[in-house]
C-alpha positions in Angstrom: -28.6 -13.4 -36.2 -29.4 -16.2 -33.8 -29.1 -14.7 -30.1 -26.8 -16.6 -28.0 -28.2 -19.4 -25.7 -26.2 -19.8 -22.3 -27.3 -23.6 -22.8 -24.2 -23.8 -24.7 -22.0 -22.9 -21.5 -23.9 -24.9 -19.4 -23.6 -28.1 -21.3 -19.7 -27.5 -22.2 -19.4 -26.8 -18.4 -21.0 -30.8 -17.7 -18.8 -31.9 -20.5 -15.2 -31.2 -19.4 -16.4 -31.7 -15.3 -17.8 -35.3 -16.4 -14.6 -35.9 -18.0 -12.7 -34.4 -15.3 -14.5 -36.7 -12.8 -13.7 -39.6 -15.2 -10.0 -39.0 -15.6 -9.8 -39.0 -11.6 -12.1 -42.2 -11.4 -9.3 -44.0 -13.9 -6.3 -42.8 -11.7 -5.2 -40.5 -14.6 -5.9 -37.2 -12.5 -5.6 -36.1 -9.2 -7.8 -33.6 -7.3 -10.1 -32.7 -10.4 -12.3 -30.7 -9.0 -10.0 -28.4 -8.3 -9.2 -28.2 -12.1 -13.0 -27.9 -12.6 -13.2 -24.9 -10.6 -10.2 -23.2 -11.1 -10.7 -23.2 -14.6 -13.9 -22.5 -14.3 -13.1 -19.1 -12.6 -10.2 -18.7 -14.7 -12.9 -18.4 -17.6 -15.0 -16.5 -16.1 -12.4 -13.6 -15.4 -11.4 -14.0 -19.0 -15.2 -12.9 -19.9 -15.7 -9.7 -18.3 -11.8 -8.8 -19.2 -12.9 -9.0 -22.4 -15.7 -6.6 -22.1 -13.2 -4.4 -21.0 -12.6 -3.8 -25.2 -16.0 -2.3 -24.9 -15.6 0.4 -22.7 -16.7 -0.9 -19.5 -14.5 -0.1 -16.6 -17.0 -2.0 -14.1 -15.8 -5.5 -15.4 -12.5 -5.0 -14.1 -13.6 -5.4 -10.7 -15.1 -9.3 -11.6 -12.5 -9.8 -14.4 -9.2 -9.3 -12.3 -11.0 -11.1 -9.1 -12.5 -14.0 -10.6 -9.4 -14.6 -13.1 -6.8 -14.7 -9.7 -9.1 -17.0 -7.6 -8.9 -19.4 -10.3 -5.1 -19.1 -10.6 -5.4 -19.3 -6.6 -7.0 -22.5 -6.8 -5.1 -24.1 -9.7 -1.6 -23.1 -7.9 0.5 -26.0 -7.3 0.9 -26.7 -3.3 4.4 -25.9 -3.8 3.3 -22.4 -4.0 1.1 -22.2 -1.6 2.6 -20.1 0.4 2.3 -17.1 -2.3 -1.3 -17.6 -2.9 -2.5 -15.0 -1.0 -0.1 -12.7 -2.7 -1.7 -13.7 -6.3 -5.4 -13.4 -5.1 -4.8 -9.8 -3.6 -2.6 -8.9 -6.3 -4.5 -10.0 -8.4 -7.8 -7.4 -7.0 -4.9 -4.7 -6.8 -4.8 -4.8 -10.7 -8.0 -4.2 -11.1 -8.1 -0.8 -9.5 -4.6 0.0 -11.2 -6.3 -0.4 -14.0 -9.9 1.8 -13.3 -7.3 4.6 -12.0 -4.7 4.6 -15.4 -7.9 4.9 -17.5 -9.0 7.9 -16.5 -6.5 9.2 -14.0 -8.4 12.7 -13.6 -11.6 11.5 -12.5 -10.8 8.1 -10.6 -8.0 9.1 -8.7 -9.5 7.5 -5.5 -8.7 4.1 -7.1 -4.9 4.6 -5.9 -5.6 4.5 -2.7 -6.7 0.6 -2.6 -4.7 -0.3 -5.6 -1.8 0.9 -3.3 -2.7 -1.1 0.3 -3.8 -4.3 -1.9 -0.1 -4.1 -3.6 1.5 -3.5 -0.3 -0.2 -6.4 1.4 0.5 -8.6 -1.7 4.4 -7.7 -1.5 4.6 -8.2 2.2 3.3 -11.5 1.7 5.8 -12.2 -0.9 9.1 -10.6 0.5 8.4 -11.6 4.3 8.8 -15.3 3.1 13.0 -14.8 3.2 12.4 -10.9 5.6 9.8 -11.4 8.1 11.2 -8.0 10.0 10.5 -6.0 6.8 7.1 -6.9 6.2 5.7 -3.4 8.3 8.3 -1.4 6.5 6.9 -2.6 3.1 3.3 -2.6 4.0 3.3 1.1 5.8 5.7 1.8 3.4 3.5 1.0 -0.1 0.8 3.1 1.7 2.6 5.9 2.4 4.0 5.7 -1.3 0.2 5.3 -2.6 -1.1 9.2 -0.9 2.3 10.8 -2.6 0.7 9.3 -6.2 -2.9 10.9 -4.8 -0.7 13.6 -4.1 0.8 14.3 -7.7 -2.6 13.6 -9.3 -3.4 16.6 -8.4 -0.9 18.6 -6.4 -3.0 22.0 -5.6 -6.6 20.5 -4.2 -5.0 17.3 -2.9 -1.7 18.5 -0.7 -3.7 16.6 2.1 -1.7 13.4 0.6 1.1 14.8 2.4 0.5 14.2 5.4 -0.8 10.9 5.3 1.8 9.8 3.1 4.5 11.2 5.1 3.3 10.0 8.6 3.1 6.3 7.2 6.0 6.5 5.4 7.7 7.5 9.0 5.7 4.7 10.8 7.4 2.1 7.8 10.6 3.4 9.4 10.4 3.2 12.8 9.7 -0.9 12.4 13.5 -0.5 11.5 14.4 1.7 14.3 12.3 0.1 16.6 14.8 -2.6 16.6 18.2 -1.0 16.3 18.0 1.9 18.7 16.3 2.8 21.7 12.5 3.9 22.9 13.8 7.8 22.9 16.1 7.4 20.0 12.9 6.0 18.0 11.2 8.7 19.2 13.5 11.3 18.1 13.5 9.4 14.2 9.4 9.6 14.8 10.0 13.2 15.0 12.4 14.2 12.5 10.3 12.5 9.9 6.6 13.9 11.0 8.9 17.7 11.2 9.6 16.5 7.4 6.2 15.8 6.5 5.1 19.5 7.5 8.0 21.2 5.9 6.8 19.5 2.3 3.6 21.1 3.0 5.3 23.9 3.7 7.6 23.9 0.8 5.1 22.4 -1.8 1.9 22.9 -1.0 2.3 27.1 0.0 0.6 26.2 3.7 3.0 28.7 5.3 1.5 27.5 9.0 3.2 24.0 8.2 6.5 25.5 9.0 5.5 25.9 13.2 4.7 22.4 13.6 7.9 21.3 11.3 10.1 23.9 13.6 9.0 22.4 17.0 8.6 18.8 15.9 12.5 18.6 13.9 13.7 20.3 17.6 12.2 17.0 19.3 13.4 14.6 16.6 17.0 16.1 16.7 17.0 15.9 20.3 16.1 12.5 20.1 18.7 11.1 17.1 21.6 13.0 18.8 21.1 11.2 21.7 22.8 8.0 19.7 26.2 10.6 20.2 25.3 10.7 23.7 24.4 14.7 22.7 21.1 15.3 24.2 22.1 17.0 27.7 24.2 19.2 26.1 21.3 20.0 23.7 19.0 20.3 26.4 21.2 22.8 28.0 21.6 24.8 24.8 17.5 25.1 24.6 17.4 26.2 28.1 20.0 28.5 27.7 18.5 29.8 24.4 15.2 30.4 26.1 16.0 31.7 28.9 18.4 34.3 27.0 15.4 34.9 24.7 12.8 35.9 27.7 15.4 38.2 29.4 16.4 39.8 25.6 12.2 40.5 25.2 11.9 41.8 28.8 14.5 44.1 28.7 13.8 45.5 25.5 9.9 46.1 25.9 11.0 48.2 29.1 
């Protein structure tokens, strides 16, 4: 069988490029170079994607990236605002493919996949809901770490901590606009308390109960200030602490 000669592809590209240039010169087509380069990148991406059928998982990276770049170039001017989302979403697809084709060994691909997906969704969503950009971005990355945890709950319990912190920060981007600084800090501490409580309950890490309790108290005090109960709670906490000190003193004598 005769070996494939790359000059065939090169010659075909020259013919197509010349045809597009002629169409533009005759006034039948505008932006012929965009069609040429967009089609070229798209075709190159599809060529790499065909290698996936042979088990070459690495080809997902150039395949989806080049295809997304081609789609970005061919995108009409009316959709330019979501061009970044299409490009980042294409790269995210490559990481999702790598993960789902071998979830046991390639769990790491979830993290860049989640980051790029969150960025892509944020670009689209902020066209209508600009104030929720931080919520979508940080929350999306937090969900990616939750997926990492569920890939191996025994070994990757640590993923619960960045997941909880990022989702808490995502909520803070909304709470900061609606409540005062002290109340927002209360939500932050309360979110961290829930994070460590999950570490204790789901991962069996007993030490996590202590930071969960301390952060929970600070969070409750901050949230309670919304109801003007903070002063009462502080008084109760101080009295309880004083009573505990006196109890320990008299019982140890």
